[in-house]
C-alpha positions as CSV (number, residue, x, y, z in Angstrom):
1,X,31.4,-68.6,58.5
2,X,30.9,-67.9,54.9
3,X,27.4,-66.6,55.6
4,X,28.7,-64.5,58.4
5,X,31.5,-63.0,56.3
6,X,29.1,-62.4,53.4
7,X,26.8,-60.5,55.8
8,X,29.6,-58.4,57.1
9,X,30.8,-57.6,53.5
10,X,27.2,-56.8,52.5
11,X,26.6,-54.5,55.4
12,X,29.9,-52.8,54.8
13,X,29.2,-52.2,51.2
14,X,25.7,-50.9,52.0
15,X,27.0,-48.5,54.7
16,X,29.7,-47.3,52.3
17,X,27.2,-46.7,49.5
18,X,24.8,-44.9,51.9
19,X,27.6,-42.6,53.1
20,X,28.7,-42.0,49.5
21,X,25.2,-41.2,48.3
22,X,24.5,-39.0,51.3
23,X,27.7,-37.1,50.7
24,X,26.9,-36.7,47.0
25,X,23.3,-35.5,47.6
26,X,24.4,-33.1,50.4
27,X,27.2,-31.8,48.3
28,X,25.0,-31.2,45.4
29,X,22.4,-29.3,47.5
30,X,25.1,-27.2,49.1
31,X,26.7,-26.4,45.8
32,X,23.3,-25.4,44.4
33,X,22.7,-23.1,47.3
34,X,26.2,-21.6,47.0
35,X,25.9,-21.1,43.3
36,X,22.8,-19.0,43.8
37,X,24.2,-17.2,46.8
38,X,25.8,-14.6,44.6
39,X,25.4,-10.9,44.3
40,X,23.1,-10.9,41.2
41,X,24.0,-7.3,40.5
42,X,26.5,-5.5,38.3
43,X,27.9,-2.0,38.3
44,X,29.6,0.1,35.7
45,X,28.6,2.0,32.6
46,X,27.1,1.1,29.2
47,X,26.7,3.4,26.2
48,X,23.4,3.6,24.4
49,X,23.0,0.6,22.0
50,X,25.1,-1.7,24.2
51,X,22.5,-2.5,26.9
52,X,22.2,-6.1,25.7
53,X,25.8,-6.9,26.8
54,X,25.0,-5.6,30.4
55,X,21.8,-7.7,30.4
56,X,23.8,-10.8,29.5
57,X,26.3,-10.1,32.2
58,X,23.5,-9.7,34.8
59,X,21.9,-12.9,33.5
60,X,25.2,-14.8,34.1
61,X,25.4,-13.4,37.6
62,X,21.8,-14.2,38.5
63,X,22.1,-17.8,37.3
64,X,25.2,-18.3,39.3
65,X,27.3,-19.1,36.1
66,X,29.3,-16.0,36.9
67,X,30.4,-15.4,40.5
68,X,32.8,-12.6,40.0
69,X,34.3,-10.8,37.0
70,X,34.4,-7.8,34.7
71,X,33.8,-7.2,31.0
72,X,34.8,-4.2,28.9
73,X,34.3,-3.3,25.3
74,X,35.8,-0.6,23.1
75,X,34.2,0.3,19.7
76,X,35.9,2.5,17.2
77,X,38.3,3.8,19.9
78,X,35.6,4.6,22.5
79,X,34.8,2.7,25.6
80,X,31.2,1.5,25.3
81,X,30.9,-1.2,28.0
82,X,32.7,-1.2,31.4
83,X,30.9,-3.5,33.8
84,X,31.7,-5.7,36.8
85,X,29.9,-7.7,39.4
86,X,29.9,-10.7,41.8
87,X,32.7,-11.3,44.3
88,X,36.4,-10.4,44.3
89,X,36.7,-12.5,47.4
90,X,33.7,-14.8,48.0
91,X,34.9,-16.0,51.4
92,X,35.1,-12.5,52.7
93,X,32.0,-11.4,50.7
94,X,34.0,-8.6,49.2
95,X,32.3,-7.4,46.0
96,X,34.1,-6.9,42.8
97,X,34.7,-3.1,42.4
98,X,35.7,-0.7,39.7
99,X,39.4,-0.8,40.7
100,X,39.6,-4.6,41.3
101,X,42.6,-6.3,39.6
102,X,42.8,-10.0,38.9
103,X,45.5,-12.3,37.6
104,X,45.1,-12.5,33.8
105,X,47.4,-15.6,33.3
106,X,48.2,-16.1,29.6
107,X,46.5,-12.8,28.5
108,X,49.9,-11.5,29.7
109,X,51.6,-13.1,26.6
110,X,50.1,-10.5,24.3
111,X,51.9,-7.7,26.2
112,X,55.1,-9.7,25.7
113,X,54.3,-10.2,22.0
114,X,53.8,-6.5,21.5
115,X,57.0,-5.6,23.3
116,X,58.9,-8.0,21.0
117,X,57.3,-6.5,18.0
118,X,58.4,-3.0,19.2
119,X,62.0,-4.2,19.4
120,X,61.7,-5.6,15.9
121,X,60.4,-2.2,14.6
122,X,63.3,-0.4,16.3
123,X,65.8,-2.7,14.6
124,X,67.1,-4.3,17.8
125,X,65.7,-7.7,16.9
126,X,64.5,-9.6,13.8
127,X,62.0,-12.5,13.8
128,X,64.5,-14.3,11.4
129,X,67.3,-14.1,13.9
130,X,68.7,-17.3,15.4
131,X,68.3,-17.1,19.2
132,X,71.8,-18.6,19.6
133,X,73.2,-15.5,17.8
134,X,71.7,-13.4,20.6
135,X,72.2,-15.8,23.5
136,X,75.0,-18.2,22.6
137,X,74.3,-20.6,25.6
138,X,70.9,-21.2,24.1
139,X,72.4,-22.9,21.1
140,X,73.5,-26.1,23.0
141,X,71.8,-29.5,22.7
142,X,70.4,-29.1,19.2
143,X,68.8,-25.6,19.5
144,X,71.3,-23.7,17.4
145,X,69.0,-23.0,14.5
146,X,65.8,-22.0,16.4
147,X,64.6,-18.6,15.4
148,X,62.8,-15.8,17.3
149,X,59.9,-16.4,14.9
150,X,59.7,-20.1,15.9
151,X,59.5,-19.2,19.6
152,X,56.9,-16.6,18.8
153,X,54.7,-19.1,17.0
154,X,55.1,-21.9,19.6
155,X,57.0,-24.1,17.1
156,X,60.4,-23.9,18.8
157,X,59.9,-27.2,20.7
158,X,60.9,-25.9,24.1
159,X,57.5,-26.0,25.8
160,X,58.5,-28.4,28.5
161,X,61.7,-28.0,30.6
162,X,63.5,-31.1,32.0
163,X,65.6,-29.5,34.7
164,X,63.4,-28.9,37.7
165,X,63.2,-25.5,39.2
166,X,60.6,-23.6,41.3
167,X,58.6,-20.7,40.1
168,X,59.9,-18.5,42.9
169,X,63.4,-19.0,41.5
170,X,62.5,-16.5,38.7
171,X,63.0,-14.0,41.5
172,X,65.3,-15.7,43.9
173,X,67.6,-17.7,41.7
174,X,67.4,-16.4,38.1
175,X,70.7,-17.9,37.1
176,X,69.4,-21.4,37.7
177,X,66.3,-20.7,35.6
178,X,68.5,-19.3,32.9
179,X,70.6,-22.5,32.9
180,X,67.6,-24.7,32.8
181,X,66.3,-22.8,29.8
182,X,69.6,-22.7,27.9
183,X,70.5,-26.4,28.5
184,X,67.1,-27.8,27.4
185,X,67.0,-30.2,24.5
186,X,64.1,-29.6,22.0
187,X,60.9,-31.5,22.9
188,X,60.4,-32.1,19.2
189,X,62.2,-31.1,16.0
190,X,62.1,-27.3,16.0
191,X,59.9,-25.8,13.3
192,X,58.2,-29.1,12.5
193,X,55.3,-29.0,14.9
194,X,53.6,-26.6,17.3
195,X,52.9,-26.9,21.0
196,X,51.7,-24.2,23.4
197,X,54.7,-22.9,25.4
198,X,52.5,-22.1,28.4
199,X,55.2,-20.8,30.7
200,X,58.5,-20.9,28.7
201,X,57.2,-18.4,26.1
202,X,57.7,-15.5,28.6
203,X,60.8,-16.9,30.2
204,X,62.7,-17.3,27.0
205,X,61.7,-13.9,25.6
206,X,62.7,-12.3,28.9
207,X,66.2,-13.6,28.3
208,X,66.3,-12.6,24.6
209,X,64.9,-9.1,25.1
210,X,67.3,-8.4,28.1
211,X,70.2,-9.2,25.8
212,X,69.2,-6.9,22.9
213,X,67.9,-4.0,25.0
214,X,70.5,-1.2,25.3
215,X,69.6,-0.8,29.0
216,X,69.4,-4.6,29.6
217,X,66.0,-4.3,31.2
218,X,63.8,-7.3,32.1
219,X,60.7,-7.6,30.0
220,X,58.3,-6.6,32.9
221,X,60.2,-3.3,33.2
222,X,59.9,-2.6,29.5
223,X,56.2,-3.4,29.5
224,X,55.7,-1.0,32.3
225,X,57.9,1.8,30.9
226,X,56.9,1.5,27.2
227,X,53.5,-0.1,27.1
228,X,51.3,0.3,30.2
229,X,52.3,3.6,31.8
230,X,52.6,5.7,28.6
231,X,49.2,4.5,27.4
232,X,47.4,4.7,30.8
233,X,46.9,1.0,31.1
234,X,46.2,-0.4,34.6
235,X,48.2,-3.5,34.1
236,X,51.5,-4.9,35.5
237,X,53.6,-8.0,35.3
238,X,54.2,-9.2,38.8
239,X,51.9,-7.5,41.4
240,X,53.5,-4.9,43.6
241,X,53.0,-5.7,47.3
242,X,51.1,-2.5,47.9
243,X,48.5,-3.4,45.2
244,X,47.4,-6.6,46.9
245,X,44.4,-4.9,48.5
246,X,43.0,-4.4,45.0
247,X,43.5,-8.0,43.8
248,X,40.7,-10.5,43.5
249,X,41.2,-13.8,45.2
250,X,41.4,-16.6,42.6
251,X,39.0,-19.5,43.3
252,X,40.6,-22.8,42.1
253,X,38.9,-25.7,40.4
254,X,37.4,-28.2,42.6
255,X,39.4,-31.2,43.7
256,X,38.8,-34.9,44.3
257,X,36.0,-37.0,43.0
258,X,33.6,-34.1,42.5
259,X,36.1,-32.5,40.0
260,X,35.8,-35.5,37.7
261,X,32.0,-35.8,38.1
262,X,31.5,-32.1,37.4
263,X,33.8,-32.1,34.3
264,X,32.4,-35.2,32.7
265,X,30.4,-33.1,30.3
266,X,33.1,-30.8,29.1
267,X,33.7,-30.6,25.3
268,X,35.9,-33.4,23.9
269,X,38.9,-31.1,23.5
270,X,39.1,-30.7,27.3
271,X,38.3,-34.3,28.0
272,X,41.4,-35.2,26.0
273,X,43.6,-32.8,28.0
274,X,42.3,-34.2,31.3
275,X,42.8,-37.8,30.1
276,X,46.3,-37.1,28.9
277,X,47.3,-35.2,32.1
278,X,46.0,-37.9,34.4
279,X,46.6,-41.2,32.5
280,X,49.8,-40.2,30.7
281,X,52.0,-38.5,33.3
282,X,55.0,-38.3,30.9
283,X,53.1,-36.6,28.1
284,X,53.8,-33.0,27.2
285,X,50.3,-32.1,28.3
286,X,50.9,-33.5,31.8
287,X,54.5,-32.2,32.1
288,X,53.6,-28.7,31.2
289,X,52.0,-28.3,34.6
290,X,54.8,-30.1,36.5
291,X,57.7,-27.8,36.0
292,X,58.2,-25.4,37.7
293,X,57.5,-28.0,40.4
294,X,55.4,-25.5,42.4
295,X,53.5,-24.3,39.3
296,X,51.0,-27.1,39.6
297,X,48.2,-28.5,37.4
298,X,46.1,-26.4,37.5
299,X,48.6,-23.6,38.4
300,X,46.5,-22.2,41.2
301,X,47.3,-23.7,44.6
302,X,49.4,-20.8,45.9
303,X,48.2,-18.1,43.5
304,X,46.7,-15.8,46.2
305,X,49.9,-15.4,48.2
306,X,51.4,-11.9,47.9
307,X,54.9,-13.4,47.3
308,X,53.6,-15.6,44.6
309,X,51.8,-12.7,42.9
310,X,55.0,-10.6,42.9
311,X,56.9,-13.1,40.7
312,X,57.7,-11.5,37.3
313,X,56.7,-14.5,35.1
314,X,56.0,-12.9,31.8
315,X,53.7,-15.7,30.5
316,X,51.3,-15.9,33.4
317,X,51.7,-13.1,36.1
318,X,50.0,-10.2,34.5
319,X,47.5,-8.3,36.7
320,X,45.0,-5.8,35.4
321,X,41.5,-4.6,34.9
322,X,39.2,-5.6,32.0
323,X,39.1,-2.0,30.8
324,X,42.9,-1.8,30.6
325,X,43.2,-5.0,28.6
326,X,40.3,-4.0,26.3
327,X,41.9,-0.5,25.8
328,X,45.2,-2.2,24.9
329,X,43.6,-4.1,22.1
330,X,41.6,-1.0,21.1
331,X,44.8,0.8,20.5
332,X,46.1,-2.0,18.3
333,X,42.9,-2.3,16.3
334,X,42.8,1.4,15.6
335,X,46.2,1.7,14.0
336,X,48.5,1.5,17.1
337,X,48.3,5.3,17.8
338,X,46.9,6.8,20.9
339,X,46.9,10.6,21.3
340,X,50.1,10.9,19.4
341,X,51.9,8.0,21.0
342,X,52.7,5.0,18.7
343,X,52.4,1.6,20.3
344,X,53.0,-0.2,17.0
345,X,52.8,0.8,13.3
346,X,49.8,-0.5,11.3
347,X,52.2,-2.5,9.1
348,X,53.6,-4.4,12.2
349,X,50.1,-5.0,13.6
350,X,49.1,-6.5,10.4
351,X,52.1,-8.7,10.3
352,X,51.9,-10.1,13.9
353,X,48.1,-10.8,13.6
354,X,48.3,-13.0,10.5
355,X,48.3,-16.8,10.8
356,X,51.9,-18.0,11.0
357,X,51.3,-21.5,12.3
358,X,48.2,-23.6,12.1
359,X,47.9,-27.2,13.2
360,X,47.4,-29.8,15.9
361,X,48.9,-28.5,19.1
362,X,51.1,-31.0,21.0
363,X,50.1,-29.5,24.3
364,X,46.4,-28.7,24.1
365,X,45.7,-31.5,21.7
366,X,43.5,-29.6,19.3
367,X,44.0,-27.3,16.4
368,X,45.3,-23.9,17.3
369,X,46.4,-20.9,15.2
370,X,49.2,-18.6,16.1
371,X,50.3,-15.2,14.9
372,X,53.6,-13.8,16.2
373,X,52.9,-14.2,19.9
374,X,49.2,-13.8,19.5
375,X,46.4,-16.3,19.2
376,X,44.0,-16.3,16.3
377,X,40.4,-17.5,16.5
378,X,37.9,-18.3,13.7
379,X,34.7,-16.4,13.9
380,X,31.7,-16.3,11.6
381,X,29.7,-13.1,11.6
382,X,27.2,-12.0,9.0
383,X,28.1,-15.1,7.0
384,X,31.8,-14.2,6.8
385,X,34.3,-16.7,8.2
386,X,37.5,-14.9,9.3
387,X,40.1,-14.6,12.1
388,X,40.1,-12.3,15.1
389,X,43.2,-12.0,17.2
390,X,44.0,-11.7,20.9
391,X,44.9,-14.1,23.7
392,X,42.9,-16.3,26.2
393,X,43.9,-16.6,29.8
394,X,43.7,-19.6,32.1
395,X,40.4,-20.2,33.8
396,X,38.0,-18.9,31.1
397,X,39.4,-15.4,30.6
398,X,39.7,-13.9,27.2
399,X,40.8,-10.7,25.4
400,X,40.5,-10.1,21.7
401,X,40.0,-7.6,18.9
402,X,38.3,-7.5,15.5
403,X,40.1,-5.2,13.0
404,X,37.1,-5.1,10.6
405,X,34.8,-3.5,13.2
406,X,37.5,-1.7,15.2
407,X,36.1,-3.7,18.2
408,X,37.9,-5.0,21.2
409,X,36.9,-6.6,24.5
410,X,38.3,-8.3,27.6
411,X,36.6,-10.7,30.0
412,X,38.3,-11.3,33.4
413,X,37.2,-13.6,36.2
414,X,38.6,-15.0,39.4
415,X,36.4,-18.1,39.3
416,X,38.4,-20.6,37.3
417,X,37.0,-23.0,34.7
418,X,38.6,-25.7,32.6
419,X,37.5,-24.0,29.3
420,X,40.3,-21.5,28.9
421,X,40.8,-21.4,25.2
422,X,38.4,-18.5,24.4
423,X,35.4,-20.8,24.5
424,X,34.2,-20.5,28.1
425,X,30.4,-20.2,28.0
426,X,30.4,-17.1,30.3
427,X,32.6,-15.3,27.8
428,X,30.9,-16.5,24.6
429,X,27.5,-15.3,25.9
430,X,29.0,-11.8,26.2
431,X,30.8,-12.0,22.9
432,X,27.6,-13.0,21.1
433,X,25.7,-10.2,22.8
434,X,28.5,-7.7,21.8
435,X,28.3,-8.7,18.1
436,X,24.5,-8.5,18.2
437,X,24.9,-4.9,19.3
438,X,27.4,-4.2,16.5
439,X,25.0,-5.7,13.9
440,X,22.2,-3.4,15.2
441,X,24.4,-0.3,15.3
442,X,25.8,-0.8,11.8
443,X,22.3,-1.4,10.4
444,X,22.8,-5.1,9.3
């Protein structure tokens, strides 16, 4: 009997391993084929001296590293690169086109930050103000002394919300969302540590701005009326239903066992995030993707539904083109003025783009640097170590500007990666090519 059972167990294990290996090999072959079944072409325009950027973009498409996206560069106020390629919808074989929009996720936060800064310049708000002074209900449960600046620098300690609500309630039940935000206890002592307020950044500022705006507008309305439309930016918070035909279909991260195999070689900073999210379900890192309960980790499962796209979540639901986002930063990096219209004064741009908080982030578990609503990144160019500013977006997307060279760029993609902190290899290859062009053009 023992021999018989041993034989059964042995054959069962053998068959299981055979099936597992067959699946793994077949899956790898199919993925290899799929990776290279991409339109290895790009379209758009490139000014003389910037051809290297387009070559790098085509290289990424040809290798299959890039499957769909766009990249734009402005230099000294002029658009010098505006390219796109791959698929906006790989299932329908619909190519990325000049007018294609995609969800920019946290790149949206920069538009919120600039709107807040505009209100500060107008005297409607101060960074030193206690939020409870503006919104008395916010002051409950130990939040009475939290300032606007602490929220802007992600040190307010309200990154994770305990009271469960659904993302769609931002539209269908805003009172419930407002109550969840106001009644929240600080996750940590405000002002003593920083942690990326992935979704709550936009939700809290929406409530603050609505209360100080003379017309009591929501922040998505102010962005549209004062930032995007006046400056000719093809960008909106919450996608209008009639614009869905232009929107790229987001392709989520892989699931199941293949996800873990394919992400084993990520940099350590992302391994820590994955480990914490999976093994420590009550950690801030894990909980940041669990509320709203239909936000998800990653927040992608329902992203392509028109009703989902229409939600006015000011941290994550910005939709635009790469040229629009790059132009937005070009205006900032060139003094904030565009054909007589002032987006921000140079003094305010300087203020918000300085490091205001540097340290180990309680959410992303690595060092991060925040300005006033903006992210700062260390870069070394021509032997000089300094900060550039901008904001990354979930999935590998990135937008930034460099004040010294009056340079700005935006990289958008609908093919999601785990490296969403401005260090996605697809983006970095384009940034490196961009700086090589700058070096050559400036004779260095």
